[in-house]
N, C-alpha and C positions, 0 to 999 in steps of 0.2 A: 454489420452495415454502414456504422460512420469510413473506415475503409475502403467501402464498394463506394463511397457519394464521393470521399475526396478521390477517391483514382477516377472517376467518372468526369468532375470537376477540372481537374489538371488534363486527363486527354480531351476536354471540349475546349479549355483553353490553348494547347499545344496546336489542335484543328484552324482554331480562331486568329491563334498568330501565323499558322501556316500560311493561309487564305488571305491574311491581310499583307503581307510582306508576299506578296504574288500579285497583287492588286496596283502595283504602280505602272504596270503597261499593259495594254493589252494585248493577245496576242496572233500574230501574224498569220493566215490563213496559208496551211504550206500547200505547193504546187505538188502533190502527192496523186502519180497515175503509173500504178503496178504493171500496168500493160507496157509501159514504155523501158522496151529494154535497153536502151543506151542510157539512158537516166541511171537503170537499177545496174549495169554494169559498172559504170561511172562513182556510183554510191559504195561499190563493193568494193570498187579498189580505195578509196578514201578509207573508208571502212578499217581494213586490213594495212593501209597504210600509217593512218593515224591515230585511231581507237583504240586497235586490238592489243596496243603494246601494255595498254594497262587495263583496259576491259574486254571480258573474254563475250562469246557466244556460246554458251555452254550445250544449248540443246539445236546446234546448226553445225552438222559439218560440212564442209569444205565441197564433195562431191555435188550435194545438193546445189552448187551453184551452175549446174549446169540445164536446169530449170529458167535461168535467165540469160541463156544463151553461151556460155564460156564452155568450150572443150576441156577434156581432163588435161592436154597437152600447156591452155594457156592457165589452166589453173595451179598446175605445178610448175612451172615457168615463171609467173606473176603476182601470186597470190598465197604462196607458202613462205614458210620461212623453211630455214634448212632441215630441222630436225621433223618436220609436219609429214604428214601422210594425205593422202588425199581422201581417206572415208575417217580418219578421224573431224572430236569436234572441233569448235574454232574457240581455241582456250590461251588463255593472256600468258607469256612467261613470269609475269611479275610475280612477285611472292607478296602473299599474301599479309605478312606481318612486317616486310618491309613498307608494302602500299600505307598503310595504318599509320607506319611511326610518321611516314612523308606528307600524307593528306589526312590524317587524323581519321581514315574509314576505309575499307576496303573497297575499291570502285567496284560498282554492282556488275552484272551480268547484263546485256544491253538486248538478248534474244527477246523479249519481249517487252521492251522499255516503250516501243509503240502505242500498244495495249495498254501498258498500266496504267500512264502519264498524263489520262485523260482529265479534265476536271470543268468548272463552269466555266472558263476561258473556251474550250474548245476543244479538240480532238487531244492525241497525246503528237502526232505527229504537229498539231500547229504550234506547240508545247516544246515540241524537241527542233523547231523550225524557229522561231521564236531564241530559245536558250542560245544557239546558236551564232548569234548575229546581237547579241548585246552583250557581249564582254567588252570589257574596258582598264585601262591600267589603274590600278589602288597599290601605292606603294604600304597600305597597314595593313595590308593582307600578305599571309606567308608563301602563295604564290607569286604576287604580284599581280594579280586577276581578278577581279569580282564582276559579277553580273547583274543586271537589272532584273531578269528574269528568276534566278536562282540569289539570292544576294547572301554573299559571305559565303560562296560555292568554296569546295576544298581543292575544286578542279581547277590548275590552269588553263589558258588559252591554247590549245594545242596548236589550232589551226591561224594564228598569228602573225605567220609570217604569208599566207596567204592575202588575209584579210587589210594587216597592216593593224595602226592601234588610232582607235575612236576616245573618243570622250564624250560623254552623255550632256544636255544641254539642256537647261531649265530656264522654265520663266516663272519671275517673281511675282505674285498677286495677291489679292486682299481678301480673304472672305472671313465675314463675323468677328472682325476685327482682329485674326490673326494670317502670318504671313504664310502662304502654301506655294510650294515649289513643283510645279509640273512637267513634264517631260516632254520635251518639244523636239528634241530631234537629235544629230548626232554632227560633230564637229571632227576630219579626219585630222590627224592627230600625224601620223608615219605613213607613206603607201605602202600596199604592201603589194606581194608580185599577182594578184589580180584587181581587176577594178573591181567596184561595188558591185556590177550587175552582173560580172561573172563568181564572185564567193555568195553571192545571194542565190547562182545558179549550183555551184557544188553544193553548197548547205542541202539545198531542194534537192538535192539526187541523192546524199546522205541519207537525208528523213526518208527520204523514199524506202531505199534498200532498207533501214531501220523497220517502215511500215511492211514491207513485203517479209522481212525477216520473221516478224512474229505471227504469219500465216501465211507459208508460201503457197497453200492451194487455194487461197481466197480465189482467185480468178477461175478455177475448175470449179468450185464450190457456185462462183454465182451465175458461173455459164452452165452448169447443169440444173440449179435451181430455176432457171429461167425455162429450161424446157420440157423440165417437170410440170411448172405451173400452168404451161401449153397444152400439157398431155393433161393435165386433170381439166383444165376447161372442155378441150377438146372428147375430152369423156363423158363429162356432167351433162352437155350437148346431147350426147347419143343414146347418155342413159336415160334422160328426159322425153325425146323424142321415143325410143321405146317402150317407156314406160304411156306415154300418150297412146302409144298404136296398142297396146295390151288391153287396156281399157275403156276406149271408143265404143264398144259396143256393151258397157256394163252401164244400168241407170238405175 
């Protein structure tokens, strides 16, 4: 019993610490639209070029990208590495042991990442959108980077060349006799190859693709669900009128 109480206390403490670490900033609303084919295709390209080097999507096959408008030839020419085949799953080539030595942990699979990261701050897509836009240089970290949405993250900022380098700006105020540092925005240190607006759009496209990848059939599910509800509504009206016709002469 004592071991159980100790384990429960430790678990609650860890949960509280994890929640506190993410309360420094609020999550931004992700521009998710899984019906936007152009956005999904751009997100897929960014995912393959920047994320798939370390992260796998082991529950997604390359040929499933045909659902967002890619042809088989486009997948082969632009989205496949030399040894991969169109019918294979999207696996990273990184060695798990080396990844653990480099980053302290094996990079997680991203197939369901957008569905698993929701919390009190918003949806999983909101978290990812905020995460991708809140990296800043930190010389005290092994990778040289830190993140406001995920403090002390082991992942480097793989999109830094697109975004450039920024540093967070804080405003110091006094509350209850103590100094409080409140995040107020960003200061651009070095420019990237994209403007801030272009980078936000690219990050939004990547998150949109991750959202779609978590459930590729979600648009079909919603569309079929609407027709099912309309059918049930029509069937209910017909049944109600039929019932009234059968019992109209019964007293």
